[in-house]
Structure formats: structure tokens, C-alpha cells
N, C-alpha and C positions, 0 to 999 in steps of 0.2 A: 287550836284555838278558834273559835268561829268568829265570824266578820262581824264588826259592830253593826248593830241594827240602826238604819236611818229612817227617818219619818218619809212618808211617800210625799212628793209634791203636793202642795196646796194649789188649787185653781181658784182664783177669786174673781167675781163678776162685780164689777164697780158700776152703780147707776147714779147719774145725775138726772132725777125726775123734771119733766117739763110737759105741758100739755102741748106746745108746739112741737119741741125738740127734745127727746130723752135721749141723753147721751148713755153709752154703754162701754165699758172697757174690761178686758180680762188679762190677768197677769198670771204667772206661774210663780210660785214660791217653793225654792228648795233651799232650806236653811236659812241663810242670810241673802241669797241670791234672788234678785227679782228678774223675771223674763217677760218680755211682751208677748201676748197672744194675738190679740186683735181688739180693735176698738170701732166705734161708728156712732151714728145717731139715727134714732127712729123719728121719723117725721110724721106727723098726723095731720090730715087735711083740716081745712076749716069748716068741717060739717057739724052735725049734731054731737054734743058730749059724749053720749053712749058709743057712738061709732068711732070716736077718737080714742077713748079709754080701750076699746076693743083692739084697735092697731097698736097700742102700747102692750097690751097683754098678750096678744098672738106673737107680736114680733120678738118680744123678750122671751117667750117660751121657745121660738125657734132658734134664737142665740144659744139658750140654754140646752136644748136638744142637740145642736150641732158642736158646741164646745165643752160640754160636761163639766162646768164649774163645781167645786166642791163647798163652795159658800158664797154669801152674797153680802155686800156691804152697799149702804145707800144713805145718800145726803138726807138730813132731817129738814123739815120745812120750817122757816123761820115766819114769824108773824109780820106781814108786810103792812105797807101804810094803807094799802088797798085791800080789804078784807075779801072782796069777790076774787082778786087774784090769788089770795092765799087759799081760799076753798078749791079754786081750781087746780091748784098746784098740788094740793092734798089728794085730790081725786086721781090726778095722773100717778102720784106716788103710791096710792092704794092699788091701782093696776099693776105697777111694777112688783110691789111687794107680793100680790097675788100670784103673779108668775112665778117667783121664787117659792112660794109656800106650796103651790101646786106641784112643783117638782121636789118637793120635801128637802129644801134646802135650808140651812140656818141663816138668819138675816141678822146683821149688825148695822146700826144706826150711828152716824156721826153728824156732828153739826159742821156747818161751813169752816167756823174757827178750828175746830180740831182737825179738819182736813188740810186747811192751809197751813197750819202749825206743823203737822207731820210731815208735809212734803216741801213747804220753803222756809219753816222755821219761824214764822210769825203769822198771826192769825189775820192781819190786815193786808195781806199780799193782794197784788193785782192780778187779774186774769191772766196778763202775758207773763208774770212771774210764775204762776203755777203751770202754765204750758211749758215754759222753758225748763222748769226743774223736772217735769215729768219725762221731758225728752231727754234730759240729762241721766236721769236715774234709770230708766228704761233703754238708754244708749239707742234712741231713735234717729233716724237720718234728718228728720224735721219734726217741727212741733205739731202735734195733733189739734184738730178743731177745738174750740173752746168747750163745747159741750162733752165730746169725748175725752178731753184732758181733764176736765172735771171728774169724769167717771173713773178714769185711770188713777187720778189723784185719790178718790175715795177708796179704791182698791188697795192703793198703796198704803194709805193711812191705815186700813184695816190690817194689812201685812206686818206693819210696825206695831199693831196693838198686842201683839203676843210678846213684844220686846219693851212693853210698858207705855203704850200710847195713853192708857188711862191716867198716867200722871202727869199729862200734858199742863203746862202752866195756863190756867184760865183765870187766875186772879187779876183783877184790874179791868176786867172787861165785863160790861153789862150790855145787855141788848135791850133797847128801848125803841118801839115802834119801828122794827125792822132795822135799826141802825145800831152798829156797835159804837158805844160812846165811852 
């Protein structure tokens, strides 16, 4: 009798977009087991916007080339109180998505609420709670930096998506002017 077929491990690149700091984190998923691969932060200088976006695009392409993810999960932009900040964040997010699309990788998008709920269990979790749960879920010796932890959390949320993340409870939460009410 032949051995049962098992799906090859998935390698998920999570991205927490930002113009100053774009967090990235890669995990490997085999069945229900999550394994840490790498994480970090791409920092762009305070120069002109096109040059900063190029740093995000180029550095994420290098991460993709080096670690060969099979899919990408990125956090959605919420409408901030400051429209200019929201537009800038959206442009950084666009550069990150472009890096994935240029590598022919599928891209999934998650709200901060979905990511926090998938990792911590509730959508209003503090950054420190996300960092600690990422550390625990991936069995890391220490908590990753906040931007990298958010990216790893996005990858974890995507890994859980195959197990029913789409059914996350979102009733009772409304976003108004960048705040969950």
C-alpha cells in the first residue's frame, strides 16, 4: 500500500507595511505545525517618497528571492484620522504588494482586527500581547520587534485561514475614523 500523500509545506511571507518601517516575517506551515523561518524590518530613509518606496520594493524582492515563500499575507490599511498618513501608508503597501506580484505570489489581505483575533483571540489586543503570542506560537526565545511581530502575526493569521479564519467573529466591531468602537 502506498504511503499517504502529504501536502508540501507552505512558506508564508507576512508583511506589516509602513513607510518608515516595513515588517516582514516568514513562517513554514506543515499540517497544523508552524515553524519560524526569519523576520526583520525594512527601514527606508527620510528621503524623497519614490526612493523610499524603491527601498521597500527592492528589499522585499530580496527577501522573496532568498527565502522563496509560496504565498504572501499583508495587513490592510485602515482609514486614519490623518488622510495624508493613510495615503502614504497605502503607497508603502502598494510597493510591498508589487514585490509579491512581481514574484507571481498569491497575496491575501487581512485587517488588523482579523490578525489580532487569529493570534491573540480578540481584536483589541495590545502590541505587547501580539508580540508575546507570536513568541509562544513560534516557540521563539524572545519576542520579536513590534513591526516584525505584526508581520509574523499576519503570516500566522493566514496559516489559520485554511482552518476557518474567514469565520472570525467580527460582529460588534465598527471602525469609525480609524478607531474600533
